[in-house]
C-alpha positions as CSV (number, residue, x, y, z in Angstrom):
1,X,-4.0,42.2,-70.4
2,X,-0.5,42.5,-68.9
3,X,-1.9,43.8,-65.6
4,X,-4.3,40.9,-65.6
5,X,-1.5,38.4,-66.0
6,X,0.4,40.1,-63.2
7,X,-2.6,39.8,-60.9
8,X,-2.8,36.1,-61.6
9,X,0.9,35.6,-61.0
10,X,0.6,37.4,-57.6
11,X,-2.5,35.4,-56.7
12,X,-0.7,32.1,-57.5
13,X,2.4,33.2,-55.5
14,X,0.2,34.0,-52.4
15,X,-1.5,30.6,-52.6
16,X,1.8,28.9,-52.7
17,X,3.0,31.0,-49.7
18,X,-0.2,30.0,-47.8
19,X,0.5,26.3,-48.6
20,X,4.1,26.6,-47.4
21,X,2.9,28.2,-44.2
22,X,0.5,25.4,-43.5
23,X,3.1,22.8,-44.4
24,X,5.7,24.5,-42.1
25,X,3.2,24.6,-39.3
26,X,2.4,20.9,-39.8
27,X,6.0,19.9,-39.6
28,X,6.5,22.1,-36.5
29,X,3.4,20.6,-34.7
30,X,4.5,17.0,-35.4
31,X,8.1,17.8,-34.2
32,X,6.7,19.1,-30.9
33,X,4.4,16.2,-30.1
34,X,7.1,13.7,-31.2
35,X,9.3,15.2,-28.5
36,X,7.0,13.7,-25.8
37,X,7.9,10.1,-25.0
38,X,4.6,9.2,-23.3
39,X,1.9,7.8,-25.5
40,X,-0.6,10.6,-26.3
41,X,-4.0,10.2,-28.0
42,X,-7.0,12.5,-28.8
43,X,-10.2,10.4,-28.8
44,X,-13.6,11.5,-30.0
45,X,-16.8,10.8,-28.3
46,X,-17.3,7.9,-30.7
47,X,-14.2,6.2,-29.2
48,X,-12.3,6.8,-32.5
49,X,-8.8,8.1,-32.3
50,X,-8.4,11.5,-33.9
51,X,-4.8,12.2,-33.0
52,X,-1.9,9.9,-32.0
53,X,1.8,10.2,-31.3
54,X,4.6,7.8,-32.3
55,X,5.0,6.5,-28.8
56,X,1.4,5.4,-28.8
57,X,1.8,3.8,-32.3
58,X,4.9,1.9,-31.0
59,X,3.2,0.9,-27.7
60,X,4.4,-2.7,-27.3
61,X,1.1,-4.6,-27.0
62,X,-0.1,-7.4,-29.2
63,X,-2.6,-6.2,-31.8
64,X,-4.8,-8.1,-34.3
65,X,-3.8,-8.2,-37.9
66,X,-0.1,-8.3,-37.0
67,X,-0.4,-4.9,-35.3
68,X,-1.8,-3.1,-38.3
69,X,-4.7,-0.6,-37.9
70,X,-6.3,2.0,-40.1
71,X,-6.7,5.7,-39.4
72,X,-9.7,6.6,-37.3
73,X,-9.6,3.2,-35.5
74,X,-11.1,2.7,-32.1
75,X,-8.9,3.7,-29.2
76,X,-9.1,0.3,-27.5
77,X,-7.9,-1.4,-30.6
78,X,-5.0,0.9,-31.2
79,X,-3.7,1.2,-27.6
80,X,-4.5,-2.1,-26.0
81,X,-5.1,-4.4,-29.0
82,X,-8.7,-5.1,-27.8
83,X,-11.6,-6.2,-30.0
84,X,-14.2,-4.4,-27.8
85,X,-14.4,-1.2,-25.7
86,X,-12.4,-1.2,-22.4
87,X,-15.5,-1.3,-20.2
88,X,-16.8,-4.4,-21.9
89,X,-13.4,-6.0,-21.5
90,X,-13.3,-5.5,-17.8
91,X,-11.3,-2.3,-17.8
92,X,-12.2,1.2,-16.7
93,X,-12.8,3.5,-19.7
94,X,-11.3,7.0,-19.3
95,X,-13.6,8.4,-22.0
96,X,-16.8,7.1,-20.3
97,X,-15.7,8.6,-17.0
98,X,-15.0,12.0,-18.6
99,X,-18.4,11.9,-20.4
100,X,-20.0,11.2,-17.0
101,X,-18.2,13.8,-14.9
102,X,-17.1,16.4,-17.4
103,X,-13.8,16.6,-15.5
104,X,-10.2,15.3,-16.0
105,X,-9.8,11.8,-14.6
106,X,-7.0,9.2,-14.2
107,X,-7.4,5.5,-14.5
108,X,-5.0,2.7,-13.5
109,X,-4.4,0.0,-16.0
110,X,-2.4,-3.3,-15.8
111,X,-1.3,-4.1,-19.4
112,X,0.5,-7.2,-20.7
113,X,3.2,-6.2,-23.3
114,X,4.3,-8.3,-26.3
115,X,7.1,-9.7,-24.2
116,X,4.6,-11.2,-21.7
117,X,5.6,-8.7,-19.1
118,X,2.8,-7.2,-17.0
119,X,3.2,-3.5,-16.4
120,X,1.1,-0.9,-14.6
121,X,0.1,2.3,-16.4
122,X,-1.7,5.5,-15.3
123,X,-4.0,6.8,-18.0
124,X,-4.7,10.5,-17.7
125,X,-7.8,11.8,-19.6
126,X,-8.7,15.5,-19.9
127,X,-12.0,16.8,-21.5
128,X,-11.6,18.5,-24.9
129,X,-14.1,21.3,-25.3
130,X,-15.2,23.3,-28.3
131,X,-15.6,27.1,-28.4
132,X,-19.2,26.7,-27.0
133,X,-18.0,24.4,-24.2
134,X,-19.4,21.3,-26.0
135,X,-17.4,18.1,-25.3
136,X,-15.6,17.0,-28.4
137,X,-13.7,14.1,-26.8
138,X,-10.7,13.7,-24.6
139,X,-6.9,14.0,-24.6
140,X,-5.4,10.8,-23.2
141,X,-1.9,10.4,-21.9
142,X,-0.5,7.0,-20.9
143,X,2.3,7.3,-18.3
144,X,5.0,4.6,-18.2
145,X,7.9,6.8,-18.9
146,X,5.0,9.7,-24.8
147,X,3.5,11.1,-30.0
148,X,0.3,12.6,-31.7
149,X,0.7,11.1,-35.2
150,X,-2.9,11.5,-36.1
151,X,-2.4,15.3,-35.9
152,X,-0.5,15.0,-39.1
153,X,-3.5,13.3,-40.8
154,X,-5.9,16.0,-39.5
155,X,-3.7,18.8,-40.8
156,X,-3.0,16.9,-44.1
157,X,-6.8,16.7,-44.7
158,X,-7.0,20.5,-44.1
159,X,-4.1,21.1,-46.5
160,X,-5.7,18.9,-49.2
161,X,-9.0,20.6,-48.8
162,X,-7.2,24.0,-49.1
163,X,-5.5,22.9,-52.4
164,X,-8.8,21.6,-53.8
165,X,-10.5,24.9,-53.1
166,X,-7.6,26.9,-54.5
167,X,-7.7,24.8,-57.7
168,X,-11.4,25.3,-58.0
169,X,-11.0,29.1,-57.5
170,X,-8.1,29.2,-60.0
171,X,-10.5,28.3,-62.8
172,X,-12.8,31.2,-61.9
173,X,-9.8,33.6,-61.9
174,X,-10.2,33.8,-65.7
175,X,-13.0,36.2,-65.0
176,X,-11.2,39.4,-64.2
177,X,-14.0,41.0,-62.2
178,X,-14.2,38.1,-59.7
179,X,-10.4,37.5,-59.4
180,X,-9.7,39.9,-56.6
181,X,-12.9,39.0,-54.6
182,X,-12.2,35.2,-54.8
183,X,-8.5,35.7,-53.8
184,X,-9.5,37.7,-50.8
185,X,-12.0,35.0,-49.8
186,X,-9.4,32.3,-50.2
187,X,-6.9,34.3,-48.1
188,X,-9.3,34.8,-45.3
189,X,-10.3,31.1,-45.4
190,X,-6.6,30.1,-45.2
191,X,-6.0,32.5,-42.3
192,X,-8.9,30.9,-40.4
193,X,-7.6,27.4,-41.0
194,X,-4.1,28.4,-39.9
195,X,-5.5,30.1,-36.8
196,X,-7.6,27.1,-36.0
197,X,-4.6,24.8,-36.4
198,X,-2.5,27.1,-34.1
199,X,-5.2,27.0,-31.5
200,X,-5.4,23.2,-31.6
201,X,-1.6,23.0,-31.3
202,X,-1.6,25.4,-28.4
203,X,-4.3,23.3,-26.7
204,X,-2.3,20.1,-27.0
205,X,0.9,22.0,-25.9
206,X,-0.8,23.3,-22.8
207,X,-2.5,20.1,-21.5
208,X,0.5,17.7,-21.9
209,X,1.7,17.0,-18.3
210,X,5.4,17.6,-19.1
211,X,7.5,20.8,-19.1
212,X,8.1,21.6,-22.7
213,X,10.1,24.5,-24.3
214,X,11.7,25.2,-27.7
215,X,14.9,27.0,-28.5
216,X,16.4,28.6,-31.7
217,X,19.8,27.8,-33.2
218,X,21.4,30.2,-30.6
219,X,19.8,28.2,-27.8
220,X,17.4,31.1,-27.0
221,X,14.0,30.1,-25.7
222,X,11.2,30.6,-28.2
223,X,8.3,28.9,-26.3
224,X,7.6,27.9,-22.7
225,X,4.6,26.0,-21.4
226,X,2.7,26.2,-18.1
227,X,4.3,23.0,-16.7
228,X,7.8,24.5,-17.3
229,X,6.6,27.6,-15.3
230,X,5.4,25.5,-12.4
231,X,8.7,23.5,-12.2
232,X,11.2,26.4,-12.6
233,X,9.2,29.3,-11.3
234,X,10.0,31.4,-14.4
235,X,7.1,32.7,-16.4
236,X,7.1,32.7,-20.2
237,X,7.6,36.4,-20.3
238,X,10.7,36.1,-18.1
239,X,12.5,33.5,-20.3
240,X,11.5,34.2,-23.9
241,X,14.5,35.4,-25.9
242,X,16.9,34.3,-23.2
243,X,19.4,31.4,-23.4
244,X,18.4,28.1,-21.7
245,X,21.3,28.6,-19.4
246,X,19.1,31.0,-17.4
247,X,17.9,27.8,-15.6
248,X,20.0,24.9,-16.9
249,X,22.9,23.6,-14.8
250,X,25.0,20.4,-15.1
251,X,25.8,19.0,-17.6
252,X,24.3,21.6,-20.0
253,X,26.4,24.5,-18.9
254,X,29.7,22.5,-19.2
255,X,29.3,20.2,-22.3
256,X,25.9,21.3,-23.6
257,X,22.9,19.1,-24.0
258,X,24.2,17.7,-27.3
259,X,21.0,18.4,-29.2
260,X,22.9,20.2,-31.9
261,X,25.9,17.8,-31.9
262,X,26.2,15.6,-35.0
263,X,27.8,12.9,-32.8
264,X,24.9,12.7,-30.4
265,X,22.0,10.4,-31.4
266,X,18.6,12.0,-31.5
267,X,16.2,12.0,-29.9
268,X,18.0,12.4,-26.6
269,X,16.0,10.4,-24.0
270,X,16.0,10.3,-20.2
271,X,19.1,12.4,-19.7
272,X,19.6,13.3,-16.0
273,X,20.3,17.1,-15.6
274,X,20.3,19.7,-12.9
275,X,18.4,23.0,-13.1
276,X,18.2,26.0,-10.8
277,X,14.7,27.4,-10.1
278,X,13.8,31.1,-9.9
279,X,14.1,30.9,-6.0
280,X,17.6,29.4,-6.2
281,X,16.7,25.8,-5.5
282,X,18.7,23.1,-7.4
283,X,16.4,20.4,-8.8
284,X,17.2,17.1,-10.7
285,X,15.2,16.5,-13.9
286,X,14.9,13.8,-16.5
287,X,15.1,15.4,-20.0
288,X,14.3,14.5,-23.6
289,X,15.3,16.6,-26.6
290,X,15.1,16.5,-30.4
291,X,15.6,18.8,-33.4
292,X,12.9,21.0,-35.0
293,X,13.0,21.2,-38.8
294,X,11.2,23.5,-41.3
295,X,9.3,22.3,-44.4
296,X,12.6,21.8,-46.3
297,X,14.1,19.6,-43.6
298,X,16.5,22.3,-42.4
299,X,17.1,22.5,-38.6
300,X,15.5,25.6,-37.2
301,X,15.7,24.8,-33.5
302,X,15.1,22.2,-30.9
303,X,12.3,21.0,-28.6
304,X,13.0,19.8,-25.0
305,X,10.7,18.3,-22.4
306,X,11.6,17.5,-18.8
307,X,10.2,16.3,-15.5
308,X,11.3,16.9,-11.9
309,X,12.6,13.7,-10.4
310,X,14.3,15.3,-7.3
311,X,12.1,13.6,-4.8
312,X,12.5,10.2,-6.6
313,X,16.3,10.6,-6.6
314,X,16.2,11.4,-2.8
315,X,14.1,8.4,-2.1
316,X,16.4,6.1,-4.2
317,X,19.4,7.4,-2.3
318,X,17.7,6.7,1.1
319,X,16.7,3.2,0.0
320,X,20.3,2.5,-1.0
321,X,21.6,3.7,2.3
322,X,19.1,1.6,4.3
323,X,19.9,-1.4,2.1
324,X,23.7,-1.0,2.8
325,X,22.9,-0.8,6.5
326,X,20.8,-3.9,6.3
327,X,23.5,-5.8,4.5
328,X,26.1,-4.6,7.0
329,X,24.0,-6.0,9.9
330,X,23.6,-9.3,8.1
331,X,27.3,-9.6,7.3
332,X,28.1,-9.0,11.0
333,X,26.0,-12.0,12.2
334,X,28.1,-15.0,13.4
335,X,25.6,-17.5,11.8
336,X,25.0,-18.3,8.2
337,X,22.0,-16.4,6.8
338,X,20.4,-16.2,3.4
339,X,17.2,-14.7,1.9
340,X,15.1,-16.9,-0.4
341,X,12.1,-16.0,-2.6
342,X,9.0,-18.2,-2.8
343,X,10.6,-20.3,-5.6
344,X,13.5,-21.3,-3.3
345,X,16.0,-19.1,-5.2
346,X,18.8,-17.6,-3.1
347,X,18.6,-13.8,-3.3
348,X,21.2,-13.0,-0.6
349,X,24.0,-14.8,1.3
350,X,26.0,-13.3,4.2
351,X,29.7,-13.8,4.3
352,X,29.7,-16.9,6.5
353,X,27.5,-18.8,3.9
354,X,29.6,-17.6,1.0
355,X,32.8,-18.8,2.7
356,X,31.2,-22.2,3.4
357,X,29.3,-22.9,0.2
358,X,30.5,-20.3,-2.3
359,X,28.6,-17.5,-3.9
360,X,25.3,-19.2,-4.9
361,X,23.0,-16.2,-5.4
362,X,20.5,-17.0,-8.1
363,X,20.5,-20.8,-7.5
364,X,18.0,-22.9,-5.7
365,X,18.7,-23.7,-2.0
366,X,18.0,-27.4,-2.2
367,X,20.4,-27.8,-5.1
368,X,23.2,-25.9,-3.3
369,X,22.9,-27.3,0.2
370,X,21.4,-30.8,-0.4
371,X,22.2,-31.6,-4.1
372,X,18.5,-32.3,-4.7
373,X,16.3,-31.8,-7.7
374,X,13.2,-31.0,-5.6
375,X,12.6,-29.1,-2.3
376,X,13.5,-30.9,1.0
377,X,10.7,-32.8,2.8
378,X,11.5,-31.0,6.1
379,X,11.6,-27.5,4.5
380,X,9.6,-25.1,6.7
381,X,9.9,-22.0,4.4
382,X,6.3,-22.0,3.1
383,X,4.9,-22.9,6.5
384,X,6.7,-19.8,7.9
385,X,5.3,-17.6,5.1
386,X,1.7,-18.9,5.5
387,X,1.7,-18.7,9.3
388,X,3.8,-15.6,9.5
389,X,5.7,-17.2,12.3
390,X,9.3,-18.5,12.8
391,X,9.8,-22.2,12.0
392,X,12.8,-24.3,13.0
393,X,14.3,-27.6,12.0
394,X,17.6,-29.5,11.7
395,X,19.4,-30.6,8.5
396,X,22.6,-32.3,7.4
397,X,24.0,-30.2,4.5
398,X,26.3,-31.1,1.6
399,X,29.4,-30.5,3.9
400,X,28.2,-33.4,6.1
401,X,27.6,-31.1,9.1
402,X,24.5,-30.7,11.2
403,X,22.7,-27.3,11.0
404,X,19.9,-25.9,13.0
405,X,17.7,-23.9,10.6
406,X,15.3,-21.1,11.5
407,X,12.8,-19.8,8.9
408,X,11.8,-16.2,9.4
409,X,9.1,-14.8,7.1
410,X,10.4,-11.7,5.2
411,X,7.8,-9.2,4.1
412,X,8.0,-6.0,2.1
413,X,6.2,-2.7,3.0
């Protein structure tokens, strides 16, 4: 009887170890997807959300029921606060396009946030295929700056099912002849579940359109996705086990990224850094980072994601240069000149007007120059805009001087 008791003790210990492994994997997967600041959703062919990250849950749109929604809700209700599918509400549906083409698609969406602000988003949708290439649904990423919270629910259900089966098998362990056979079956089942969960995590990890990597407590790289390979030129085999300084430059090499600092708030969002690619080029990236924890809450590493914004930075620099040149030209004019928007608000004054009337940027022109509550009767601004031609008139301003006014339509590119 003593050896039978020992067998039961070993079996129980193995089951607990399996449970801890699944729980640790669950925590790791949630930490990885929460490191992505773009909203990410996995949607089934029935339009019900199977997986969602925190960024999608916090997506600032007005929803019914004060923003509450149940698990397995429809995607259009969760993401956009709609009562009906996107295509019926006059929007393009990424899921429908993927079902029609079987390929990855992108859809442009104009979304009004809770604040009333209208913003433009690009929704990327990639087909999610099973082992036999059957379409299970799509992975959807909303780009406007993105976490897959429903993954926790999916893995939790698998964990609960595992506990239920283990409990059922424990009763049968009283029969000594079946104890070993049942334990082997449970172990194999748990291994299959763990392998399936790992494959699902790897699939999500590979299709997210951001460079993502993880490091241990010594800042040595422990994982490296394909997007990181494309941006840096380093393959996974070339960086695994090496410190992140193999490609990271300012400010990481001087002060560190701060992910392990107790004084730096986590997650770290939109930090501008420099990296050096494998071929020696210096690139500017925007980085996010957060800590990874084990099942007991202990820090075991960190996850970081980054995107290449070098070209964007160069364009911004060029725009600032051209803007400064333009302002220099306007300041050199020997006539007063200002720029108005359609609401008669002054957006720019050159030096001559500022000396004469003071700095009035942000105020309405008819209030500044004529002390009026409404636009001037002789104003030709809207006529110039509508005809796209120069309009001229004369006015007596608040300084009691006569001015010849020219209205030149100002267009963007």
